[in-house]
C-alpha positions as CSV (number, residue, x, y, z in Angstrom):
1,M,277.3,-1.6,109.4
2,P,280.9,-0.5,109.7
3,A,281.8,2.2,107.2
4,A,283.7,0.8,104.2
5,S,286.2,2.4,101.9
6,P,284.0,3.2,98.8
7,P,285.3,3.4,95.2
8,L,286.4,7.1,94.5
9,L,286.0,7.7,90.7
10,H,287.2,10.3,88.4
11,L,286.0,11.2,84.7
12,A,288.4,13.4,82.8
13,T,285.7,15.7,81.4
14,W,286.1,19.3,80.0
15,W,283.2,21.6,81.1
16,W,282.8,24.3,78.7
17,C,280.9,27.0,80.4
18,L,279.7,30.6,80.5
19,V,282.7,32.8,81.7
20,L,282.3,36.4,82.9
21,L,285.6,38.1,83.5
22,L,285.7,40.0,86.8
23,P,288.2,42.4,88.2
24,P,290.9,41.4,90.5
25,Q,289.6,41.2,94.1
26,P,291.7,41.7,97.2
27,Q,292.5,38.3,98.9
28,A,292.3,39.8,102.5
29,L,289.6,41.6,104.6
30,T,290.8,44.4,107.0
31,Q,289.4,45.2,110.3
32,P,286.0,47.0,109.8
33,Q,285.8,50.5,111.1
34,P,282.7,52.2,112.4
35,D,281.0,54.1,109.5
36,P,279.9,57.7,110.3
37,N,277.2,57.5,107.5
38,P,275.1,54.1,107.9
39,E,272.9,55.1,105.1
40,K,274.4,54.7,101.8
41,A,273.1,55.8,98.5
42,S,272.6,53.2,95.7
43,P,273.2,54.2,92.0
44,A,269.5,54.8,91.7
45,G,269.6,57.5,94.5
46,Q,267.8,55.1,97.1
47,A,269.4,54.5,100.4
48,F,270.2,51.1,101.5
49,P,271.2,49.8,105.1
50,H,275.0,49.6,106.0
51,L,276.7,47.9,108.9
52,S,280.2,47.7,110.2
53,L,281.0,44.7,112.3
54,D,284.0,43.6,114.4
55,G,285.7,40.2,114.1
56,S,287.2,40.7,110.5
57,P,287.5,38.5,108.4
58,L,283.7,37.6,108.6
59,S,283.7,34.1,107.5
60,H,279.9,33.1,107.1
61,L,276.6,34.7,106.4
62,L,273.5,32.5,107.1
63,L,270.0,33.5,106.1
64,D,267.0,32.0,108.1
65,P,264.5,31.6,105.2
66,R,261.5,31.6,107.7
67,S,262.1,34.8,109.5
68,G,264.5,36.5,107.0
69,Q,266.9,37.3,109.6
70,L,270.7,36.9,109.3
71,Y,273.6,35.3,111.0
72,V,277.2,36.3,110.7
73,G,280.3,34.3,111.9
74,A,283.3,36.0,112.5
75,V,286.6,35.8,114.4
76,N,285.6,35.8,118.1
77,H,282.1,37.0,117.3
78,L,278.7,36.0,116.3
79,Y,276.1,38.3,115.2
80,H,272.3,38.1,114.8
81,L,270.9,40.7,112.4
82,S,267.3,41.7,111.4
83,P,266.4,42.0,107.7
84,D,267.4,45.7,107.6
85,L,270.8,44.9,109.4
86,Q,269.8,45.8,112.8
87,V,271.9,43.9,115.6
88,L,269.4,41.7,117.5
89,S,271.8,39.7,119.6
90,F,275.6,39.3,119.8
91,G,277.9,36.4,121.1
92,Q,281.5,36.1,121.9
93,T,283.3,32.9,121.1
94,G,286.8,33.7,122.0
95,P,289.7,34.4,122.5
96,K,290.5,31.6,125.0
97,L,293.4,29.6,126.4
98,D,294.2,26.9,123.6
99,S,296.9,25.2,121.7
100,S,296.6,23.3,118.4
101,E,299.2,20.8,119.8
102,C,297.1,20.0,122.9
103,L,293.7,18.2,123.4
104,P,291.0,19.7,125.3
105,P,290.5,20.6,128.2
106,I,293.5,22.8,128.2
107,L,295.3,23.1,131.4
108,P,298.5,25.2,131.6
109,K,300.4,22.7,133.6
110,D,299.7,20.0,131.0
111,C,300.0,22.0,127.9
112,T,303.2,24.4,127.9
113,T,302.2,25.8,124.3
114,A,299.0,27.1,125.5
115,Q,298.2,30.9,124.9
116,V,295.2,33.1,124.4
117,T,294.1,32.2,120.9
118,P,291.4,33.7,118.7
119,N,288.6,31.6,117.6
120,T,287.8,31.7,113.9
121,N,284.3,30.6,112.8
122,K,284.5,27.6,110.5
123,I,280.7,26.3,110.5
124,L,277.4,28.1,110.8
125,L,274.6,26.1,110.0
126,L,270.8,25.9,110.8
127,E,269.6,22.8,112.4
128,E,265.9,22.5,111.5
129,G,263.4,20.6,113.9
130,L,262.8,17.0,112.6
131,A,259.6,16.7,110.6
132,L,257.9,13.4,112.1
133,A,254.3,12.5,111.3
134,G,253.6,15.8,109.7
135,S,254.7,17.9,112.7
136,E,258.1,19.5,113.5
137,V,259.9,17.8,116.6
138,G,262.4,19.7,118.4
139,A,263.7,23.3,118.4
140,R,265.5,24.8,115.5
141,R,269.1,25.8,116.5
142,L,272.3,27.3,115.2
143,I,275.3,25.1,114.8
144,V,278.5,27.0,115.5
145,C,282.1,25.4,115.1
146,G,285.3,27.1,115.5
147,T,289.1,26.7,115.4
148,L,289.4,26.4,119.3
149,F,289.6,23.1,121.2
150,Q,290.4,21.0,118.0
151,G,287.3,22.3,116.2
152,I,284.5,21.5,118.6
153,C,281.0,22.6,118.1
154,D,278.0,23.9,120.0
155,K,274.4,24.9,119.4
156,R,272.8,28.3,120.0
157,S,269.6,29.9,120.2
158,L,268.3,31.6,117.0
159,G,266.7,34.3,119.1
160,N,269.8,35.0,121.3
161,V,273.2,33.9,119.9
162,S,274.8,34.5,123.3
163,E,272.6,31.7,124.8
164,V,274.6,28.2,124.3
165,L,271.9,25.4,124.3
166,Y,274.4,22.5,123.9
167,Q,278.2,22.5,124.5
168,T,280.8,20.0,123.7
169,T,282.5,19.7,127.2
170,N,285.4,17.3,127.7
171,P,285.2,16.1,124.1
172,V,286.5,12.8,122.9
173,D,288.5,12.3,119.8
174,T,285.3,11.5,117.7
175,Q,283.9,15.0,118.4
176,Y,286.7,17.1,116.7
177,V,284.9,18.6,113.8
178,A,286.4,21.7,112.3
179,A,290.0,22.3,111.3
180,N,292.0,23.7,114.2
181,D,293.8,26.2,111.8
182,P,292.2,29.3,110.4
183,R,294.0,28.8,107.1
184,V,292.5,25.2,106.6
185,S,289.0,25.0,105.2
186,T,286.0,23.5,106.6
187,V,282.4,23.1,105.1
188,G,279.1,21.3,106.2
189,V,275.7,20.5,105.4
190,V,272.7,19.3,107.4
191,L,270.7,16.4,106.5
192,N,267.8,14.2,108.1
193,Q,268.1,10.6,107.3
194,K,265.1,8.6,108.5
195,G,264.4,11.1,111.5
196,V,268.0,11.3,112.5
197,G,269.7,14.6,112.2
198,L,273.1,14.4,110.6
199,M,275.8,16.8,109.3
200,L,278.3,16.0,106.7
201,V,281.6,17.8,107.1
202,G,284.5,18.5,104.7
203,R,287.7,19.7,106.1
204,G,291.4,20.0,104.9
205,Y,294.4,18.4,106.6
206,T,296.0,19.9,109.6
207,S,299.7,19.2,110.6
208,K,299.0,19.7,114.3
209,G,296.4,18.1,116.4
210,P,294.6,14.8,115.5
211,S,295.9,13.7,112.2
212,D,293.6,10.9,111.4
213,I,290.3,12.9,110.6
214,P,289.1,11.8,107.2
215,P,288.4,14.6,104.7
216,I,284.6,13.9,104.7
217,T,282.8,12.6,107.8
218,T,279.3,12.2,108.9
219,R,278.4,13.7,112.4
220,R,275.3,12.9,114.4
221,L,273.5,16.1,115.7
222,A,271.8,14.8,118.8
223,P,273.1,12.3,121.5
224,S,271.6,8.8,121.6
225,S,271.6,6.4,124.3
226,S,271.2,3.0,122.4
227,P,274.0,2.8,121.5
228,A,275.6,5.6,123.5
229,R,276.7,8.4,121.3
230,Q,277.5,11.9,121.8
231,A,276.3,14.9,119.6
232,F,278.8,15.9,116.8
233,S,280.5,12.4,117.3
234,Q,281.7,10.5,114.2
235,D,281.0,6.9,114.8
236,E,281.8,3.7,113.1
237,E,278.4,3.2,111.7
238,L,278.3,6.6,110.1
239,G,280.1,7.1,106.7
240,K,283.4,8.7,106.1
241,L,285.8,9.2,103.2
242,V,288.7,6.7,103.5
243,V,292.1,7.9,102.3
244,G,295.5,6.2,102.3
245,S,297.5,9.4,102.9
246,Y,295.9,12.4,104.6
247,S,298.7,14.8,103.8
248,E,299.0,13.7,100.2
249,Y,295.2,14.3,99.6
250,N,294.8,17.6,101.2
251,N,291.4,18.8,99.8
252,Y,290.8,22.5,100.2
253,F,287.0,22.7,100.6
254,I,285.0,25.5,99.1
255,S,281.4,24.6,99.8
256,A,278.8,21.8,100.4
257,H,275.4,21.6,99.0
258,H,272.3,19.5,99.4
259,H,270.4,19.2,96.1
260,G,267.6,16.8,95.2
261,D,268.6,13.3,96.5
262,H,272.5,14.0,96.6
263,V,274.9,15.9,98.6
264,Y,277.7,17.7,96.6
265,F,281.2,18.9,97.7
266,L,283.3,21.3,96.0
267,F,287.0,21.5,96.4
268,S,290.4,21.8,95.1
269,R,293.6,19.6,95.6
270,R,296.7,18.3,93.7
271,D,295.8,15.8,90.9
272,M,298.1,13.0,91.9
273,W,297.3,10.8,88.8
274,H,298.5,13.1,86.2
275,R,300.5,16.3,85.8
276,K,300.5,16.8,89.8
277,E,298.8,20.2,89.3
278,Y,296.1,21.7,91.2
279,R,292.4,21.3,89.9
280,T,288.9,22.0,91.3
281,Y,286.5,18.8,91.8
282,V,283.0,18.2,92.5
283,S,282.1,15.2,94.5
284,R,278.6,13.6,95.0
285,L,277.0,11.0,97.1
286,C,273.5,9.7,97.7
287,A,271.9,11.7,100.6
288,G,270.8,8.4,102.3
289,D,274.0,6.6,101.8
290,R,275.6,6.3,105.4
291,S,278.4,4.1,104.0
292,F,279.6,6.3,101.1
293,Y,279.2,3.5,98.5
294,S,277.8,6.0,96.0
295,Y,280.7,8.6,96.5
296,V,282.1,9.8,93.0
297,E,284.1,12.8,92.0
298,V,284.8,14.6,88.5
299,P,287.2,17.5,87.8
300,L,285.7,20.7,86.6
301,E,287.3,22.7,84.0
302,C,286.7,26.3,83.1
303,S,288.2,27.6,79.8
304,G,290.7,30.3,80.1
305,G,293.0,28.5,82.4
306,Y,290.8,29.1,85.7
307,N,291.5,26.1,87.9
308,L,291.0,27.0,91.6
309,A,287.5,27.5,93.0
310,Q,287.2,30.5,95.4
311,G,283.5,30.3,96.2
312,A,280.2,28.7,94.9
313,T,276.4,28.8,95.2
314,L,273.4,26.9,93.9
315,A,271.0,29.0,91.9
316,K,269.3,28.8,88.6
317,H,270.7,29.7,85.1
318,Q,268.2,30.0,82.3
319,G,265.5,28.5,84.5
320,R,267.5,25.3,85.3
321,P,269.5,24.4,88.6
322,A,273.2,25.4,88.2
323,L,276.2,25.7,90.2
324,F,277.8,29.1,90.0
325,V,281.5,29.0,90.8
326,A,283.9,31.7,91.3
327,M,287.2,30.5,89.9
328,A,290.7,31.9,89.8
329,A,293.9,31.1,87.9
330,G,296.4,29.6,89.9
331,Q,300.2,30.4,90.2
332,A,302.0,27.8,88.1
333,S,301.6,24.3,89.9
334,T,300.6,25.8,93.3
335,P,297.4,26.3,95.3
336,T,298.0,30.0,95.3
337,A,295.4,32.0,93.3
338,T,296.3,35.0,91.2
339,G,294.2,38.0,90.6
340,R,292.7,36.7,87.4
341,S,289.3,35.3,88.0
342,A,286.0,34.3,86.2
343,L,282.4,33.3,87.2
344,C,281.9,29.8,85.7
345,V,278.5,28.2,85.6
346,Y,277.6,24.4,85.5
347,G,274.3,23.0,84.9
348,M,273.4,20.3,87.4
349,S,272.0,18.1,84.9
350,E,275.1,17.9,82.9
351,M,277.2,17.6,85.9
352,D,274.9,14.7,87.2
353,A,275.4,13.0,83.8
354,A,279.2,13.2,84.1
355,L,279.3,11.8,87.7
356,Q,276.9,8.9,86.5
357,R,279.2,8.1,83.7
358,A,282.1,7.9,85.9
359,Q,280.4,5.5,88.1
360,E,279.2,3.3,85.2
361,L,282.7,3.2,83.7
362,C,284.3,2.1,87.0
363,Y,281.7,-0.4,87.8
364,T,281.0,-1.9,84.5
365,E,284.0,-1.3,82.2
366,G,287.0,-1.4,84.4
367,G,287.3,2.4,83.9
368,T,288.0,2.2,80.1
369,G,286.2,4.5,77.8
370,S,285.0,3.7,74.4
371,T,288.2,4.7,72.9
372,G,290.1,2.2,75.0
373,Q,291.6,4.9,77.2
374,Q,291.2,4.9,81.0
375,E,288.7,7.6,81.9
376,A,287.8,6.7,85.4
377,Y,290.0,5.3,88.2
378,I,290.2,4.8,91.9
379,E,291.9,7.7,93.8
380,Y,293.1,8.3,97.5
381,E,295.6,5.5,97.7
382,V,293.3,2.8,98.6
383,S,293.4,-0.9,97.6
384,S,290.0,-0.8,95.5
385,K,290.1,-0.6,91.6
386,C,287.5,-0.3,89.0
387,L,285.5,-3.5,88.1
388,R,283.5,-5.2,85.3
389,L,280.3,-6.0,86.8
390,P,277.3,-7.1,84.8
391,K,275.3,-4.2,83.4
392,V,271.8,-4.2,84.7
393,T,269.0,-3.1,82.4
394,R,266.1,-1.2,84.0
395,H,262.5,-1.9,82.7
396,R,259.7,0.4,83.3
397,A,256.1,-1.2,83.4
398,A,253.7,0.2,80.7
């Protein structure tokens, strides 16, 4: 069915969390230099491996849980490392003739702004073989997307990252995936929905190039013949986050996670309903929801004035699943982070409860809480509004 504009919900909730103050960290990485002493000593006196790589800044580090091998995405470079940090293979992704103002293929006679341009790695993910009838179907591959050619993607061999297994050639507008600007964030997560490999992608707004790509889209990982679809395409039958103004709702995505039956996106943007200040949000949708009807957001607060997420990972805190978020204090009402930062921990069960409450308030209470104040509302300048549908009571058989 065609993708529909789902209700986008918010719940004004304070998250009181564990805060560990961290020293200020530099915001940029410099070009790595060859290290004359590759063996470094740890505080305990034991040596650990050390490696310097070209392509600064290094943007992604991917661990293959089966082999223990590592994959590193950088500017113009891909690296394949052993568990002890030996280089097993190497691939070059740029620079190439390109322009963010032109659509590929880039021809100098048609694109006067084209110049040799670096390729910043934006997505580095593992595509698992699909599990059907108890067996794995299809080879495992590396998904690589960069800033060149309007953010197109390719697939590479896990054993040799210089070997391109699938490449987007003569792409159509539905195949532009990553942001074409190194400063604009892009995140992704791979899913298997009923035997179909999909990738959910979150990306920020870019002022040059295609301007109608939604903040969150669903991409198919393999071409199909019926109907005819290309790999990495975003089609009408696949879900997307519909917004009324792409420039006003410019989400800066931090990470994407698949946990349990849901997919979560972490991002920051300006709060358009209240004080117009930048806040961090977590959004959730059901992993099997191709229409995004289950999509919901809540803001995350961290005591001490830390409002801008800088990085995140899923792990366990005191034996329970939790989202660990590196937060920074922003400069006044801007998206610029200061050097003051903290590590904030959010329990997944508490987060899910807040997300569920936001959905219930907007579907059954018109967005109004028990105090009569509006706590949930529709965002992104769409025509939907919170409803007062009958509550459904679930009964469990004894």
